[in-house]
Structures are given as structure tokens and as C-alpha cells.
N, C-alpha and C positions, 0 to 999 in steps of 0.2 A: 121562735118572741123575736128574736131581731128582726127577720124578714116583716113579720106583721107590723113592728114598731115600726118599719121604713114606708110600707104598705099606707099606715092608719097615722102617722106622726104622733102627734100630743094624744097618752091616750092612758084609762087609769087601769090602776091594778083589777078591778072589778071586770071591766071590759073584755083583759087580756086573759084575764081566766075564763071569761064564757066562750071567749073564742076558740079558746085550745084548749077547753076541759079538764083545768086544773083546777085546786082548791085552792083559797086564798093562800092556805101554809104555803103550798108549794110554789106559787106565784112569788109569794113576799122572798121566800128562798131564793127564787132565779133573779127578781132584780135586788135585791141586796147583792148577789154575786155578780151582777154587770155592774149597780153604784161602786162596789169596791173596785172594780177593773177602771172605773171611766169610762165605760160604753153607753151608761145612762145619766140622764141628770134627771132630779125631782123638782117642780114646779108648781104651785098652787094653780086650781084649775080658774082659767078665766071666766066669772056669771055675770050673766047680763042681766038687768033690772033687779029686783030687790033680792038681796039674798037670804036664804033661810036660816034656823039656828046652827050654831054648831060651826068648826071648822071646815072651811070650804077643801072638797078633795085633791088629792095629788093627783099630778099628771106626769107619763113618764116619757120622755122623747129621746133618740138617740143621740150621742156626741159626733161631733165632725170628725174626730177618727173614728168612730164607729162606722161613720157612713162612708167615708174611704175605703174602709175594709171589707165592706157590702160591696166595691166594686161601682158606687153610684158616680164616682168621679173615675175620668178616666183620664187623669195625666201623662200616666206612662206612656199610654198610648199614643198621645199628641206628642209628645216629646221625643218619642222614635219616629213616627211618622216626619215630623221635622227633620231629624237630623237624616233621616234618608234623603227626603229633599235636598238637602246642603251635600250630603254627597253625591248624587244625583248631577247636580247643578254645579257643584265646586269640586266634585272628587276629595280625597284621603286629604289630602293638606287642608282643603276647608273645614273638614269634621276637625282634624286635630286642633283648627286654629278657634273653631268654636270650644272648642272642648278645653283649650288653654285660656281664653278670655272668661269660660264660667266659672274657673276655682280660681281664678285672680285676686277677686275681694273676700272669699274664704282667706285666701295667704295672707294677705294683708290683715284682717282681724286679729288674723294666728300670731302672726310675727309684732304685731302691737302687744298682744296679750302673753308673748315670751320673751318682753323687752329684758327681764331681770333675769333670766336663765344662766347666763354665761356663755361661753363658749366649749365644753364639754358637750359632744353630742349625746352623751346616756342622760346626761342634766337636760337636754336641750327637746331630747322625746318624752322625757316624762312631764315638762310644761306645755308639749305638744297635745301631750292625751288630756291634759286639762282642757287647756284649750278647742281642741275638737269633742269634747263633751260638753262642753258648752253650747256646742252650735249643733248637739244631736245626735254625736255620733258612738256615744258609749264606749268610749275610749281609753284605754289603761296602754301602762308603758311596765315590762318586766326586763329584770338583767339576767342576762343567760352567760353558759360558759363564753362564749364567741362574742359578746358584745351586749346587745340590747333588743327588746321584742316590743314592736307597739301594733298594737291589737286594737280595730274597730270591730263591734261587735253589731253595728247598725251603717248600711247605707241608704242614704235616700234615692238613689241613683241605680239600685242594684240590677231592676228588671232592662232600663236602657243600657247600660254598659254591658249586660248579656250581650248584647249583639254589636255595641260597639265599643270594645275596648279601650280606647281613645279617651275615655272619661278616666278609668283607673290608672290610666300611662299618666292623663295630667294630673292627679292627683298624687303620686308615686313623686313624679318629679317636684311636687310642691313640698311634701316630706321631705325629700332629699335635700333642698336649698333649704329649711328651716331649720333641719338638726344639725345643717354645713356638714357631709358627709355622703359617700355612697349608699346608697342602699339596693336592698332584694326585696322585693314584694313577693311573698313565698307563696301566699292565698289570698283567695277574694271572695266574697261574698256572691258578687256578680258570674263566678262561674263553679259556684255549685257548693263552695266551702261554708262551714259554720261562720267564720268569721274574716276578715279581710285581718292578713298578719303581715308585717315589714320588721326585716331584719337589720339592724341598723348595727354596723360593725364599733367595737370599742374605739378605736384611732380611727382618725382621718387617713385617706390614702392619700400619698402624692401626689396630685395630677393640676392639671390645670384648671377644670372646674369640676361640679360636682356633676355623679351617674347613675342613670336610673336602668338599674336591671330589673327585669321581671322574669319570675321565674313560675312556673306555672305547675301547679300538684294536681291537674286533673287529668290529666294524660297520663 
């Protein structure tokens, strides 16, 4: 049904049923599920000229989010191609500089949202989780025996970061600066893990500046 809506655009339930050979009840179940998932929206069908008696028929069309999942937008491919061009033209340093620049605005917004978090790294990680969730990362923070753990359940650049880990490294550096201590990136969605997980020690280490350590778990 998703492919049909993608090809035909705004379509009535009756048209979908005829094209797919499904009963009205079956079509309604599918559409109700897609509406609940945010994959389609319903609108009144535009009628040209005089309209007959009764309410206008509803048409259903895919949401932007559903279209992205269908692969009609190739932003990841374009971003990857752009980074490959940067790597060829400027080398690894240029890619790192680009990655740092991309997360700079995110860092500024999160820092502003964490203004009242205090100095404790674990408290700051909780505030950071809230700030990242507002940015679409679906993050949460928890306390464990060795300190704290920040988990991000969504990564908007996962497919690109799989080829260019500099994006993950730049993000980890941001986390380190924002919580005010050394951190360890234990897992990343970009490398096949189910969630991006960052360990935050309970006490900052005595050192001249924040340090970032990335520990891969997929090897």
C-alpha cells in the first residue's frame, strides 16, 4: 500500500481497495494502522465544479517521514558523496574540521539548555539527555556502578557516520565538553549497535583538558 500511495499520490480508500484487491474493511484496518503510525494523513478530496450531496470523500497520502523511509529522498547518499569529495580534496583533517563545524551549533543549543545543570557530571548528563531528546536523539541518562551512562536511541547521521567515524568522534567530544569530564563511547548505531552508549565517570579526572576515548564493541 505504501508503494501504491507513493506512485499515485492522494488516493481514496476505494481506489486503494480496487488496486490491491482488498475489502473495504481490510483497507480500513491498514489505513488506521498507518494513520496511527504517522505514515499517512487524510484530507477531504478536492472537488471541481458543483459538489453532489453528502460529505466529500477522503483521500490518503504519505507523510514526509514515510516518503523518506521509501527512499525517495537521498540525503544520506548526497551527504556521503559530499564527505568523500571533502576527503579527496582536503584529506582527513578537512573531514574532521567539517564534522566539528557540524556539531558546533548543536553544542551551543545544548549548552544553553543545560545552563542550570550545575557542575556534577552525572547531573549534567541527565540535563544533556533532555537537551538531546529535544533535538530528536531520543536520549536518556542513567546511573551505574562506575558512574553514569548516556544513551541515544536515534542517530540522524548513522548511515553517513558508518563510513566517516569523524562524525561520531566530533559528537563524543561535544558530550565530553558539555558534561565536563572524560567520557568513553562504548557503542554506536553507526557501527551496528542498537544504541549509541557513552560512559560518564562519576568523578572528573584531574587533567588539563577533557579527553575523549572511543571504545569499539563491534570488533
